[in-house]
C-alpha positions in Angstrom: -20.5 9.2 146.5 -17.6 6.7 147.4 -17.4 4.5 150.1 -15.1 4.1 152.9 -13.3 1.3 151.0 -12.8 3.3 147.6 -11.0 6.1 150.0 -9.3 3.5 151.3 -8.1 1.8 148.2 -6.9 5.7 146.9 -5.0 6.2 149.7 -3.2 2.9 149.4 -2.9 3.4 145.9 -1.1 6.8 146.3 1.3 5.2 149.1 1.8 2.9 146.3 2.6 5.3 144.1 4.6 7.5 146.7 6.9 4.4 147.6 7.3 3.1 143.7 8.4 6.8 143.1 10.7 6.5 145.9 12.3 3.2 144.8 12.6 4.4 141.0 16.0 5.0 141.3 18.8 2.5 141.4 21.0 4.6 144.3 17.9 4.8 146.3 17.2 1.2 146.3 21.0 0.3 147.3 20.8 3.2 149.9 17.7 1.5 151.5 19.7 -1.7 151.4 22.4 -0.8 152.8 20.5 1.4 155.8 18.7 -2.2 156.0 21.6 -3.9 156.8 23.1 -1.4 158.7 21.1 0.1 161.1 22.4 3.8 162.6 24.4 4.2 159.8 25.9 7.7 159.1 25.5 9.2 155.6 29.2 9.0 155.0 29.1 5.4 156.0 26.3 5.0 153.1 28.7 7.3 150.8 31.7 4.9 151.1 29.4 1.6 150.8 27.9 3.0 147.4 28.9 0.7 144.0 31.2 1.9 141.8 28.5 3.2 139.8 26.4 5.1 142.8 26.5 8.5 143.6 29.9 9.8 144.5 28.9 13.5 146.5 27.4 14.0 150.1 24.7 16.0 148.8 23.4 13.8 146.3 23.4 11.1 148.8 21.4 13.4 151.3 18.7 14.3 148.5 18.0 10.3 147.9 17.9 10.3 151.8 15.2 13.2 151.5 13.1 11.4 149.2 13.1 7.9 151.1 12.2 9.7 154.2 9.7 11.3 152.9 8.3 8.3 151.2 8.6 6.9 155.2 11.2 4.3 154.2 13.5 5.4 156.4 13.5 7.3 159.6 16.5 9.2 161.1 17.5 10.5 164.5 20.3 12.8 165.7 23.1 11.4 167.9 25.2 14.3 168.5 26.5 15.7 165.2 25.7 12.4 163.2 22.4 11.8 161.8 21.8 8.1 162.1 19.3 6.2 159.4 17.1 3.7 160.1 14.8 1.6 157.4 11.2 1.3 158.5 10.0 -2.5 158.4 6.6 -1.4 158.9 6.7 0.6 155.4 8.5 -2.5 153.7 6.5 -5.3 155.1 3.3 -2.9 154.2 4.6 -2.7 150.3 5.4 -6.6 150.0 1.7 -7.3 151.5 0.3 -4.6 149.2 2.1 -5.9 146.0 1.5 -9.3 147.4 -2.6 -8.6 146.9 -1.8 -7.4 143.3 -0.9 -11.3 142.2 
């Protein structure tokens, strides 16, 4: 029978795996970095500031944003017709602290 501590570890391990999977694509890392440096940005701004080898279609950016949202790394808010994106510092802090525990 698993203890509460074991359940917490399993939950944290699943969360870590989800975050790592979300960050396993270089474009998503680039997008997250841009959003963290430019809170409230919209999809078109992200697309315009992607590196030359980054995604070039708005639909591709949208798919990457969905993965980051599902992993709880970003949140979005509607501002009229625009959708503004924000990094979630709590999730990034949790990731850093959890990885530091492994060292």
